[in-house]
PDB file of the backbone (N, CA, C, O) and the ligand in Angstrom, with CONECT records:
HET     ZN  A 101       1
ATOM      1  N   MET A   1      89.336  18.621  33.338  1.00  0.00           N
ATOM      2  CA  MET A   1      88.637  18.472  34.603  1.00  0.00           C
ATOM      3  C   MET A   1      87.403  17.597  34.431  1.00  0.00           C
ATOM      4  O   MET A   1      86.784  17.556  33.368  1.00  0.00           O
ATOM      5  N   VAL A   2      87.067  16.903  35.507  1.00  0.00           N
ATOM      6  CA  VAL A   2      85.890  16.040  35.501  1.00  0.00           C
ATOM      7  C   VAL A   2      84.943  16.520  36.605  1.00  0.00           C
ATOM      8  O   VAL A   2      85.335  16.670  37.762  1.00  0.00           O
ATOM      9  N   ASN A   3      83.717  16.750  36.222  1.00  0.00           N
ATOM     10  CA  ASN A   3      82.695  17.081  37.217  1.00  0.00           C
ATOM     11  C   ASN A   3      81.730  15.916  37.285  1.00  0.00           C
ATOM     12  O   ASN A   3      81.012  15.624  36.329  1.00  0.00           O
ATOM     13  N   ILE A   4      81.724  15.255  38.434  1.00  0.00           N
ATOM     14  CA  ILE A   4      80.941  14.032  38.584  1.00  0.00           C
ATOM     15  C   ILE A   4      79.454  14.268  38.334  1.00  0.00           C
ATOM     16  O   ILE A   4      78.733  13.340  37.969  1.00  0.00           O
ATOM     17  N   ARG A   5      79.007  15.466  38.520  1.00  0.00           N
ATOM     18  CA  ARG A   5      77.583  15.752  38.314  1.00  0.00           C
ATOM     19  C   ARG A   5      77.205  15.757  36.840  1.00  0.00           C
ATOM     20  O   ARG A   5      76.023  15.737  36.494  1.00  0.00           O
ATOM     21  N   GLU A   6      78.196  15.783  35.988  1.00  0.00           N
ATOM     22  CA  GLU A   6      77.914  15.755  34.558  1.00  0.00           C
ATOM     23  C   GLU A   6      77.864  14.324  34.030  1.00  0.00           C
ATOM     24  O   GLU A   6      77.593  14.098  32.851  1.00  0.00           O
ATOM     25  N   LEU A   7      78.122  13.378  34.897  1.00  0.00           N
ATOM     26  CA  LEU A   7      78.092  11.971  34.487  1.00  0.00           C
ATOM     27  C   LEU A   7      76.760  11.331  34.856  1.00  0.00           C
ATOM     28  O   LEU A   7      76.157  11.644  35.883  1.00  0.00           O
ATOM     29  N   SER A   8      76.322  10.429  33.989  1.00  0.00           N
ATOM     30  CA  SER A   8      75.165   9.601  34.312  1.00  0.00           C
ATOM     31  C   SER A   8      75.634   8.163  34.307  1.00  0.00           C
ATOM     32  O   SER A   8      76.299   7.727  33.367  1.00  0.00           O
ATOM     33  N   VAL A   9      75.293   7.422  35.349  1.00  0.00           N
ATOM     34  CA  VAL A   9      75.693   6.024  35.443  1.00  0.00           C
ATOM     35  C   VAL A   9      74.444   5.165  35.295  1.00  0.00           C
ATOM     36  O   VAL A   9      73.532   5.219  36.120  1.00  0.00           O
ATOM     37  N   MET A  10      74.422   4.373  34.231  1.00  0.00           N
ATOM     38  CA  MET A  10      73.264   3.528  33.982  1.00  0.00           C
ATOM     39  C   MET A  10      73.606   2.079  34.280  1.00  0.00           C
ATOM     40  O   MET A  10      74.689   1.603  33.940  1.00  0.00           O
ATOM     41  N   CYS A  11      72.684   1.389  34.911  1.00  0.00           N
ATOM     42  CA  CYS A  11      72.886  -0.014  35.247  1.00  0.00           C
ATOM     43  C   CYS A  11      72.669  -0.883  34.013  1.00  0.00           C
ATOM     44  O   CYS A  11      71.683  -0.725  33.293  1.00  0.00           O
ATOM     45  N   GLY A  12      73.589  -1.786  33.784  1.00  0.00           N
ATOM     46  CA  GLY A  12      73.465  -2.680  32.656  1.00  0.00           C
ATOM     47  C   GLY A  12      72.459  -3.794  32.873  1.00  0.00           C
ATOM     48  O   GLY A  12      72.100  -4.509  31.937  1.00  0.00           O
ATOM     49  N   ASN A  13      72.011  -3.937  34.091  1.00  0.00           N
ATOM     50  CA  ASN A  13      71.048  -5.004  34.403  1.00  0.00           C
ATOM     51  C   ASN A  13      69.605  -4.521  34.299  1.00  0.00           C
ATOM     52  O   ASN A  13      68.788  -5.128  33.607  1.00  0.00           O
ATOM     53  N   CYS A  14      69.294  -3.412  35.000  1.00  0.00           N
ATOM     54  CA  CYS A  14      67.909  -2.928  35.015  1.00  0.00           C
ATOM     55  C   CYS A  14      67.690  -1.749  34.069  1.00  0.00           C
ATOM     56  O   CYS A  14      66.553  -1.325  33.864  1.00  0.00           O
ATOM     57  N   ARG A  15      68.754  -1.221  33.498  1.00  0.00           N
ATOM     58  CA  ARG A  15      68.660  -0.138  32.514  1.00  0.00           C
ATOM     59  C   ARG A  15      68.057   1.141  33.077  1.00  0.00           C
ATOM     60  O   ARG A  15      67.399   1.896  32.361  1.00  0.00           O
ATOM     61  N   THR A  16      68.286   1.376  34.360  1.00  0.00           N
ATOM     62  CA  THR A  16      67.886   2.669  34.923  1.00  0.00           C
ATOM     63  C   THR A  16      69.141   3.349  35.462  1.00  0.00           C
ATOM     64  O   THR A  16      70.178   2.717  35.662  1.00  0.00           O
ATOM     65  N   TYR A  17      69.018   4.642  35.689  1.00  0.00           N
ATOM     66  CA  TYR A  17      70.162   5.390  36.184  1.00  0.00           C
ATOM     67  C   TYR A  17      70.400   5.090  37.650  1.00  0.00           C
ATOM     68  O   TYR A  17      69.464   5.003  38.446  1.00  0.00           O
ATOM     69  N   GLN A  18      71.658   4.937  37.989  1.00  0.00           N
ATOM     70  CA  GLN A  18      72.009   4.695  39.379  1.00  0.00           C
ATOM     71  C   GLN A  18      72.194   6.016  40.115  1.00  0.00           C
ATOM     72  O   GLN A  18      72.469   7.052  39.509  1.00  0.00           O
ATOM     73  N   THR A  19      72.038   5.956  41.429  1.00  0.00           N
ATOM     74  CA  THR A  19      72.109   7.143  42.279  1.00  0.00           C
ATOM     75  C   THR A  19      73.426   7.168  43.041  1.00  0.00           C
ATOM     76  O   THR A  19      73.889   6.149  43.552  1.00  0.00           O
ATOM     77  N   LEU A  20      74.010   8.343  43.105  1.00  0.00           N
ATOM     78  CA  LEU A  20      75.240   8.504  43.872  1.00  0.00           C
ATOM     79  C   LEU A  20      74.949   8.273  45.348  1.00  0.00           C
ATOM     80  O   LEU A  20      74.131   8.971  45.947  1.00  0.00           O
ATOM     81  N   SER A  21      75.628   7.285  45.930  1.00  0.00           N
ATOM     82  CA  SER A  21      75.309   6.909  47.308  1.00  0.00           C
ATOM     83  C   SER A  21      76.489   7.021  48.260  1.00  0.00           C
ATOM     84  O   SER A  21      76.327   6.899  49.474  1.00  0.00           O
ATOM     85  N   GLY A  22      77.665   7.251  47.717  1.00  0.00           N
ATOM     86  CA  GLY A  22      78.812   7.338  48.615  1.00  0.00           C
ATOM     87  C   GLY A  22      80.008   7.985  47.950  1.00  0.00           C
ATOM     88  O   GLY A  22      80.081   8.090  46.726  1.00  0.00           O
ATOM     89  N   PHE A  23      80.935   8.413  48.770  1.00  0.00           N
ATOM     90  CA  PHE A  23      82.113   9.117  48.279  1.00  0.00           C
ATOM     91  C   PHE A  23      83.256   8.886  49.269  1.00  0.00           C
ATOM     92  O   PHE A  23      83.094   9.090  50.472  1.00  0.00           O
ATOM     93  N   VAL A  24      84.406   8.461  48.755  1.00  0.00           N
ATOM     94  CA  VAL A  24      85.565   8.215  49.613  1.00  0.00           C
ATOM     95  C   VAL A  24      86.796   8.825  48.953  1.00  0.00           C
ATOM     96  O   VAL A  24      86.995   8.690  47.746  1.00  0.00           O
ATOM     97  N   ARG A  25      87.610   9.488  49.747  1.00  0.00           N
ATOM     98  CA  ARG A  25      88.882  10.009  49.237  1.00  0.00           C
ATOM     99  C   ARG A  25      89.973   8.987  49.503  1.00  0.00           C
ATOM    100  O   ARG A  25      90.130   8.499  50.622  1.00  0.00           O
ATOM    101  N   ARG A  26      90.733   8.667  48.441  1.00  0.00           N
ATOM    102  CA  ARG A  26      91.887   7.800  48.627  1.00  0.00           C
ATOM    103  C   ARG A  26      93.141   8.586  48.274  1.00  0.00           C
ATOM    104  O   ARG A  26      93.081   9.791  48.026  1.00  0.00           O
ATOM    105  N   GLU A  27      94.271   7.899  48.253  1.00  0.00           N
ATOM    106  CA  GLU A  27      95.542   8.574  47.982  1.00  0.00           C
ATOM    107  C   GLU A  27      95.488   9.417  46.719  1.00  0.00           C
ATOM    108  O   GLU A  27      95.678  10.633  46.747  1.00  0.00           O
ATOM    109  N   GLU A  28      95.223   8.734  45.608  1.00  0.00           N
ATOM    110  CA  GLU A  28      95.306   9.387  44.311  1.00  0.00           C
ATOM    111  C   GLU A  28      93.963   9.691  43.676  1.00  0.00           C
ATOM    112  O   GLU A  28      93.852  10.539  42.791  1.00  0.00           O
ATOM    113  N   VAL A  29      92.945   8.983  44.143  1.00  0.00           N
ATOM    114  CA  VAL A  29      91.647   9.104  43.467  1.00  0.00           C
ATOM    115  C   VAL A  29      90.511   9.350  44.461  1.00  0.00           C
ATOM    116  O   VAL A  29      90.602   9.012  45.641  1.00  0.00           O
ATOM    117  N   ASN A  30      89.463   9.939  43.952  1.00  0.00           N
ATOM    118  CA  ASN A  30      88.207  10.028  44.691  1.00  0.00           C
ATOM    119  C   ASN A  30      87.295   8.944  44.125  1.00  0.00           C
ATOM    120  O   ASN A  30      87.164   8.802  42.909  1.00  0.00           O
ATOM    121  N   VAL A  31      86.674   8.191  45.009  1.00  0.00           N
ATOM    122  CA  VAL A  31      85.851   7.065  44.582  1.00  0.00           C
ATOM    123  C   VAL A  31      84.382   7.362  44.879  1.00  0.00           C
ATOM    124  O   VAL A  31      83.986   7.558  46.028  1.00  0.00           O
ATOM    125  N   TYR A  32      83.599   7.387  43.823  1.00  0.00           N
ATOM    126  CA  TYR A  32      82.159   7.629  43.949  1.00  0.00           C
ATOM    127  C   TYR A  32      81.425   6.307  43.770  1.00  0.00           C
ATOM    128  O   TYR A  32      81.723   5.543  42.852  1.00  0.00           O
ATOM    129  N   THR A  33      80.479   6.044  44.639  1.00  0.00           N
ATOM    130  CA  THR A  33      79.703   4.811  44.566  1.00  0.00           C
ATOM    131  C   THR A  33      78.286   5.122  44.078  1.00  0.00           C
ATOM    132  O   THR A  33      77.617   6.021  44.586  1.00  0.00           O
ATOM    133  N   TYR A  34      77.854   4.358  43.088  1.00  0.00           N
ATOM    134  CA  TYR A  34      76.497   4.500  42.554  1.00  0.00           C
ATOM    135  C   TYR A  34      75.746   3.195  42.779  1.00  0.00           C
ATOM    136  O   TYR A  34      76.311   2.109  42.652  1.00  0.00           O
ATOM    137  N   GLU A  35      74.465   3.317  43.116  1.00  0.00           N
ATOM    138  CA  GLU A  35      73.647   2.127  43.351  1.00  0.00           C
ATOM    139  C   GLU A  35      72.287   2.260  42.684  1.00  0.00           C
ATOM    140  O   GLU A  35      71.788   3.364  42.463  1.00  0.00           O
ATOM    141  N   CYS A  36      71.700   1.113  42.368  1.00  0.00           N
ATOM    142  CA  CYS A  36      70.334   1.076  41.852  1.00  0.00           C
ATOM    143  C   CYS A  36      69.368   1.350  43.006  1.00  0.00           C
ATOM    144  O   CYS A  36      69.628   1.020  44.162  1.00  0.00           O
ATOM    145  N   GLU A  37      68.258   1.959  42.645  1.00  0.00           N
ATOM    146  CA  GLU A  37      67.243   2.257  43.659  1.00  0.00           C
ATOM    147  C   GLU A  37      65.932   1.600  43.278  1.00  0.00           C
ATOM    148  O   GLU A  37      64.908   2.277  43.173  1.00  0.00           O
ATOM    149  N   ASN A  38      65.946   0.327  43.075  1.00  0.00           N
ATOM    150  CA  ASN A  38      64.694  -0.331  42.710  1.00  0.00           C
ATOM    151  C   ASN A  38      64.700  -1.759  43.245  1.00  0.00           C
ATOM    152  O   ASN A  38      65.657  -2.201  43.882  1.00  0.00           O
ATOM    153  N   GLU A  39      63.623  -2.456  42.973  1.00  0.00           N
ATOM    154  CA  GLU A  39      63.483  -3.820  43.469  1.00  0.00           C
ATOM    155  C   GLU A  39      64.096  -4.834  42.511  1.00  0.00           C
ATOM    156  O   GLU A  39      64.225  -6.015  42.832  1.00  0.00           O
ATOM    157  N   THR A  40      64.472  -4.350  41.327  1.00  0.00           N
ATOM    158  CA  THR A  40      65.022  -5.257  40.316  1.00  0.00           C
ATOM    159  C   THR A  40      66.415  -5.728  40.683  1.00  0.00           C
ATOM    160  O   THR A  40      66.755  -6.900  40.522  1.00  0.00           O
ATOM    161  N   CYS A  41      67.213  -4.796  41.179  1.00  0.00           N
ATOM    162  CA  CYS A  41      68.610  -5.111  41.433  1.00  0.00           C
ATOM    163  C   CYS A  41      68.915  -5.162  42.927  1.00  0.00           C
ATOM    164  O   CYS A  41      68.344  -4.420  43.726  1.00  0.00           O
ATOM    165  N   ASP A  42      69.820  -6.049  43.271  1.00  0.00           N
ATOM    166  CA  ASP A  42      70.415  -6.038  44.599  1.00  0.00           C
ATOM    167  C   ASP A  42      71.569  -5.047  44.518  1.00  0.00           C
ATOM    168  O   ASP A  42      72.556  -5.304  43.829  1.00  0.00           O
ATOM    169  N   SER A  43      71.457  -3.936  45.203  1.00  0.00           N
ATOM    170  CA  SER A  43      72.451  -2.877  45.059  1.00  0.00           C
ATOM    171  C   SER A  43      73.851  -3.337  45.452  1.00  0.00           C
ATOM    172  O   SER A  43      74.845  -2.774  44.993  1.00  0.00           O
ATOM    173  N   ALA A  44      73.926  -4.357  46.299  1.00  0.00           N
ATOM    174  CA  ALA A  44      75.236  -4.875  46.693  1.00  0.00           C
ATOM    175  C   ALA A  44      75.912  -5.593  45.524  1.00  0.00           C
ATOM    176  O   ALA A  44      77.131  -5.762  45.505  1.00  0.00           O
ATOM    177  N   VAL A  45      75.108  -6.007  44.560  1.00  0.00           N
ATOM    178  CA  VAL A  45      75.645  -6.735  43.405  1.00  0.00           C
ATOM    179  C   VAL A  45      75.916  -5.805  42.233  1.00  0.00           C
ATOM    180  O   VAL A  45      76.923  -5.947  41.539  1.00  0.00           O
ATOM    181  N   THR A  46      75.013  -4.848  42.013  1.00  0.00           N
ATOM    182  CA  THR A  46      75.130  -3.995  40.832  1.00  0.00           C
ATOM    183  C   THR A  46      75.806  -2.664  41.122  1.00  0.00           C
ATOM    184  O   THR A  46      75.899  -1.808  40.242  1.00  0.00           O
ATOM    185  N   ARG A  47      76.270  -2.488  42.333  1.00  0.00           N
ATOM    186  CA  ARG A  47      76.956  -1.252  42.712  1.00  0.00           C
ATOM    187  C   ARG A  47      78.080  -0.917  41.725  1.00  0.00           C
ATOM    188  O   ARG A  47      78.806  -1.798  41.263  1.00  0.00           O
ATOM    189  N   THR A  48      78.203   0.361  41.418  1.00  0.00           N
ATOM    190  CA  THR A  48      79.252   0.824  40.513  1.00  0.00           C
ATOM    191  C   THR A  48      80.182   1.771  41.256  1.00  0.00           C
ATOM    192  O   THR A  48      79.733   2.671  41.965  1.00  0.00           O
ATOM    193  N   LEU A  49      81.480   1.560  41.085  1.00  0.00           N
ATOM    194  CA  LEU A  49      82.463   2.469  41.675  1.00  0.00           C
ATOM    195  C   LEU A  49      83.109   3.260  40.551  1.00  0.00           C
ATOM    196  O   LEU A  49      83.647   2.689  39.602  1.00  0.00           O
ATOM    197  N   VAL A  50      83.051   4.578  40.668  1.00  0.00           N
ATOM    198  CA  VAL A  50      83.662   5.452  39.667  1.00  0.00           C
ATOM    199  C   VAL A  50      84.836   6.165  40.321  1.00  0.00           C
ATOM    200  O   VAL A  50      84.673   6.883  41.308  1.00  0.00           O
ATOM    201  N   GLU A  51      86.015   5.957  39.760  1.00  0.00           N
ATOM    202  CA  GLU A  51      87.211   6.588  40.314  1.00  0.00           C
ATOM    203  C   GLU A  51      87.596   7.797  39.469  1.00  0.00           C
ATOM    204  O   GLU A  51      87.722   7.710  38.247  1.00  0.00           O
ATOM    205  N   VAL A  52      87.778   8.917  40.143  1.00  0.00           N
ATOM    206  CA  VAL A  52      88.197  10.143  39.467  1.00  0.00           C
ATOM    207  C   VAL A  52      89.503  10.600  40.098  1.00  0.00           C
ATOM    208  O   VAL A  52      89.586  10.777  41.314  1.00  0.00           O
ATOM    209  N   HIS A  53      90.511  10.790  39.274  1.00  0.00           N
ATOM    210  CA  HIS A  53      91.796  11.229  39.822  1.00  0.00           C
ATOM    211  C   HIS A  53      91.628  12.567  40.532  1.00  0.00           C
ATOM    212  O   HIS A  53      90.985  13.491  40.034  1.00  0.00           O
ATOM    213  N   ARG A  54      92.223  12.631  41.694  1.00  0.00           N
ATOM    214  CA  ARG A  54      92.072  13.793  42.557  1.00  0.00           C
ATOM    215  C   ARG A  54      92.352  15.114  41.836  1.00  0.00           C
ATOM    216  O   ARG A  54      91.648  16.105  42.031  1.00  0.00           O
ATOM    217  N   ASP A  55      93.376  15.107  41.011  1.00  0.00           N
ATOM    218  CA  ASP A  55      93.796  16.340  40.359  1.00  0.00           C
ATOM    219  C   ASP A  55      92.788  16.879  39.349  1.00  0.00           C
ATOM    220  O   ASP A  55      92.781  18.072  39.045  1.00  0.00           O
ATOM    221  N   VAL A  56      91.950  16.007  38.838  1.00  0.00           N
ATOM    222  CA  VAL A  56      90.997  16.460  37.816  1.00  0.00           C
ATOM    223  C   VAL A  56      89.560  16.455  38.328  1.00  0.00           C
ATOM    224  O   VAL A  56      88.624  16.692  37.565  1.00  0.00           O
ATOM    225  N   ASP A  57      89.388  16.184  39.624  1.00  0.00           N
ATOM    226  CA  ASP A  57      88.039  16.105  40.174  1.00  0.00           C
ATOM    227  C   ASP A  57      87.547  17.498  40.559  1.00  0.00           C
ATOM    228  O   ASP A  57      87.739  17.955  41.686  1.00  0.00           O
ATOM    229  N   GLU A  58      86.921  18.146  39.617  1.00  0.00           N
ATOM    230  CA  GLU A  58      86.457  19.516  39.821  1.00  0.00           C
ATOM    231  C   GLU A  58      85.423  19.592  40.936  1.00  0.00           C
ATOM    232  O   GLU A  58      85.417  20.529  41.734  1.00  0.00           O
ATOM    233  N   PHE A  59      84.551  18.594  40.978  1.00  0.00           N
ATOM    234  CA  PHE A  59      83.451  18.654  41.939  1.00  0.00           C
ATOM    235  C   PHE A  59      83.943  18.544  43.381  1.00  0.00           C
ATOM    236  O   PHE A  59      83.548  19.341  44.231  1.00  0.00           O
ATOM    237  N   ALA A  60      84.796  17.569  43.658  1.00  0.00           N
ATOM    238  CA  ALA A  60      85.279  17.382  45.026  1.00  0.00           C
ATOM    239  C   ALA A  60      86.209  18.510  45.442  1.00  0.00           C
ATOM    240  O   ALA A  60      86.233  18.906  46.607  1.00  0.00           O
ATOM    241  N   ASN A  61      86.972  19.023  44.490  1.00  0.00           N
ATOM    242  CA  ASN A  61      87.895  20.103  44.813  1.00  0.00           C
ATOM    243  C   ASN A  61      87.167  21.394  45.151  1.00  0.00           C
ATOM    244  O   ASN A  61      87.664  22.230  45.905  1.00  0.00           O
ATOM    245  N   ARG A  62      85.975  21.536  44.575  1.00  0.00           N
ATOM    246  CA  ARG A  62      85.215  22.753  44.822  1.00  0.00           C
ATOM    247  C   ARG A  62      84.719  22.806  46.263  1.00  0.00           C
ATOM    248  O   ARG A  62      84.601  23.881  46.851  1.00  0.00           O
ATOM    249  N   ASP A  63      84.431  21.633  46.823  1.00  0.00           N
ATOM    250  CA  ASP A  63      83.916  21.575  48.190  1.00  0.00           C
ATOM    251  C   ASP A  63      84.724  20.549  48.980  1.00  0.00           C
ATOM    252  O   ASP A  63      84.287  19.408  49.130  1.00  0.00           O
ATOM    253  N   PRO A  64      85.902  20.938  49.491  1.00  0.00           N
ATOM    254  CA  PRO A  64      86.823  19.994  50.126  1.00  0.00           C
ATOM    255  C   PRO A  64      86.269  19.339  51.375  1.00  0.00           C
ATOM    256  O   PRO A  64      86.799  18.321  51.819  1.00  0.00           O
ATOM    257  N   ASN A  65      85.215  19.899  51.953  1.00  0.00           N
ATOM    258  CA  ASN A  65      84.651  19.316  53.173  1.00  0.00           C
ATOM    259  C   ASN A  65      83.506  18.361  52.900  1.00  0.00           C
ATOM    260  O   ASN A  65      82.975  17.732  53.815  1.00  0.00           O
ATOM    261  N   TRP A  66      83.129  18.259  51.627  1.00  0.00           N
ATOM    262  CA  TRP A  66      82.006  17.379  51.312  1.00  0.00           C
ATOM    263  C   TRP A  66      82.372  15.936  51.610  1.00  0.00           C
ATOM    264  O   TRP A  66      83.441  15.467  51.219  1.00  0.00           O
ATOM    265  N   ARG A  67      81.485  15.230  52.304  1.00  0.00           N
ATOM    266  CA  ARG A  67      81.757  13.847  52.688  1.00  0.00           C
ATOM    267  C   ARG A  67      80.999  12.844  51.844  1.00  0.00           C
ATOM    268  O   ARG A  67      81.069  11.640  52.091  1.00  0.00           O
ATOM    269  N   GLY A  68      80.285  13.325  50.862  1.00  0.00           N
ATOM    270  CA  GLY A  68      79.587  12.421  49.963  1.00  0.00           C
ATOM    271  C   GLY A  68      78.206  12.043  50.439  1.00  0.00           C
ATOM    272  O   GLY A  68      77.750  12.455  51.506  1.00  0.00           O
ATOM    273  N   GLY A  69      77.565  11.258  49.625  1.00  0.00           N
ATOM    274  CA  GLY A  69      76.246  10.763  49.997  1.00  0.00           C
ATOM    275  C   GLY A  69      75.125  11.426  49.237  1.00  0.00           C
ATOM    276  O   GLY A  69      75.034  12.653  49.191  1.00  0.00           O
ATOM    277  N   GLY A  70      74.285  10.629  48.649  1.00  0.00           N
ATOM    278  CA  GLY A  70      73.067  11.115  48.022  1.00  0.00           C
ATOM    279  C   GLY A  70      71.937  10.958  49.015  1.00  0.00           C
ATOM    280  O   GLY A  70      72.166  10.858  50.221  1.00  0.00           O
ATOM    281  N   LYS A  71      70.717  10.937  48.508  1.00  0.00           N
ATOM    282  CA  LYS A  71      69.597  10.892  49.438  1.00  0.00           C
ATOM    283  C   LYS A  71      69.506   9.561  50.168  1.00  0.00           C
ATOM    284  O   LYS A  71      68.889   9.479  51.230  1.00  0.00           O
ATOM    285  N   HIS A  72      70.114   8.515  49.610  1.00  0.00           N
ATOM    286  CA  HIS A  72      70.116   7.231  50.296  1.00  0.00           C
ATOM    287  C   HIS A  72      71.517   6.889  50.810  1.00  0.00           C
ATOM    288  O   HIS A  72      71.796   5.746  51.172  1.00  0.00           O
ATOM    289  N   GLY A  73      72.382   7.885  50.836  1.00  0.00           N
ATOM    290  CA  GLY A  73      73.758   7.634  51.234  1.00  0.00           C
ATOM    291  C   GLY A  73      73.905   7.478  52.736  1.00  0.00           C
ATOM    292  O   GLY A  73      73.007   7.807  53.511  1.00  0.00           O
ATOM    293  N   ALA A  74      75.051   6.971  53.117  1.00  0.00           N
ATOM    294  CA  ALA A  74      75.326   6.716  54.522  1.00  0.00           C
ATOM    295  C   ALA A  74      75.281   7.998  55.341  1.00  0.00           C
ATOM    296  O   ALA A  74      74.955   7.980  56.528  1.00  0.00           O
ATOM    297  N   HIS A  75      75.608   9.102  54.699  1.00  0.00           N
ATOM    298  CA  HIS A  75      75.662  10.358  55.420  1.00  0.00           C
ATOM    299  C   HIS A  75      74.349  11.127  55.336  1.00  0.00           C
ATOM    300  O   HIS A  75      74.134  12.095  56.066  1.00  0.00           O
ATOM    301  N   GLY A  76      73.490  10.691  54.454  1.00  0.00           N
ATOM    302  CA  GLY A  76      72.160  11.265  54.386  1.00  0.00           C
ATOM    303  C   GLY A  76      72.081  12.685  53.853  1.00  0.00           C
ATOM    304  O   GLY A  76      71.063  13.355  54.025  1.00  0.00           O
ATOM    305  N   ASP A  77      73.117  13.140  53.225  1.00  0.00           N
ATOM    306  CA  ASP A  77      73.133  14.513  52.725  1.00  0.00           C
ATOM    307  C   ASP A  77      72.844  14.553  51.230  1.00  0.00           C
ATOM    308  O   ASP A  77      73.288  13.687  50.475  1.00  0.00           O
ATOM    309  N   GLU A  78      72.107  15.551  50.821  1.00  0.00           N
ATOM    310  CA  GLU A  78      71.914  15.770  49.395  1.00  0.00           C
ATOM    311  C   GLU A  78      73.227  16.320  48.823  1.00  0.00           C
ATOM    312  O   GLU A  78      74.049  16.882  49.545  1.00  0.00           O
ATOM    313  N   LEU A  79      73.396  16.145  47.529  1.00  0.00           N
ATOM    314  CA  LEU A  79      74.557  16.739  46.896  1.00  0.00           C
ATOM    315  C   LEU A  79      74.439  18.260  46.996  1.00  0.00           C
ATOM    316  O   LEU A  79      73.350  18.813  46.840  1.00  0.00           O
ATOM    317  N   PRO A  80      75.547  18.927  47.253  1.00  0.00           N
ATOM    318  CA  PRO A  80      75.491  20.397  47.305  1.00  0.00           C
ATOM    319  C   PRO A  80      75.115  20.951  45.942  1.00  0.00           C
ATOM    320  O   PRO A  80      75.464  20.379  44.910  1.00  0.00           O
ATOM    321  N   GLU A  81      74.409  22.053  45.946  1.00  0.00           N
ATOM    322  CA  GLU A  81      74.012  22.706  44.700  1.00  0.00           C
ATOM    323  C   GLU A  81      75.212  23.375  44.062  1.00  0.00           C
ATOM    324  O   GLU A  81      76.220  23.645  44.715  1.00  0.00           O
ATOM    325  N   GLU A  82      75.080  23.634  42.773  1.00  0.00           N
ATOM    326  CA  GLU A  82      76.164  24.315  42.055  1.00  0.00           C
ATOM    327  C   GLU A  82      76.398  25.680  42.659  1.00  0.00           C
ATOM    328  O   GLU A  82      77.270  26.418  42.200  1.00  0.00           O
TER     329      GLU A  82
HETATM  330 ZN    ZN A 101      70.174  -2.079  38.253  1.00  0.00          ZN2+
END
């Protein structure tokens, strides 16, 4: 199983951790979007997409109604607590 909250995504350009900003469910995978939160990077350029196979995505399976989004996400919701 993979729990997305146990992952840290670091930007190779600015060397800071990226923030989870979006979440989309697809056929086979859940796609998490991470972005830089600083003036160094254009988030549209350094955005990272992390794909987790649906069957092993412990985090999304735990909360099937979660629509994604960090504090700067499109949905404006904080990640649910453990
Ligand atoms: Zn960056």
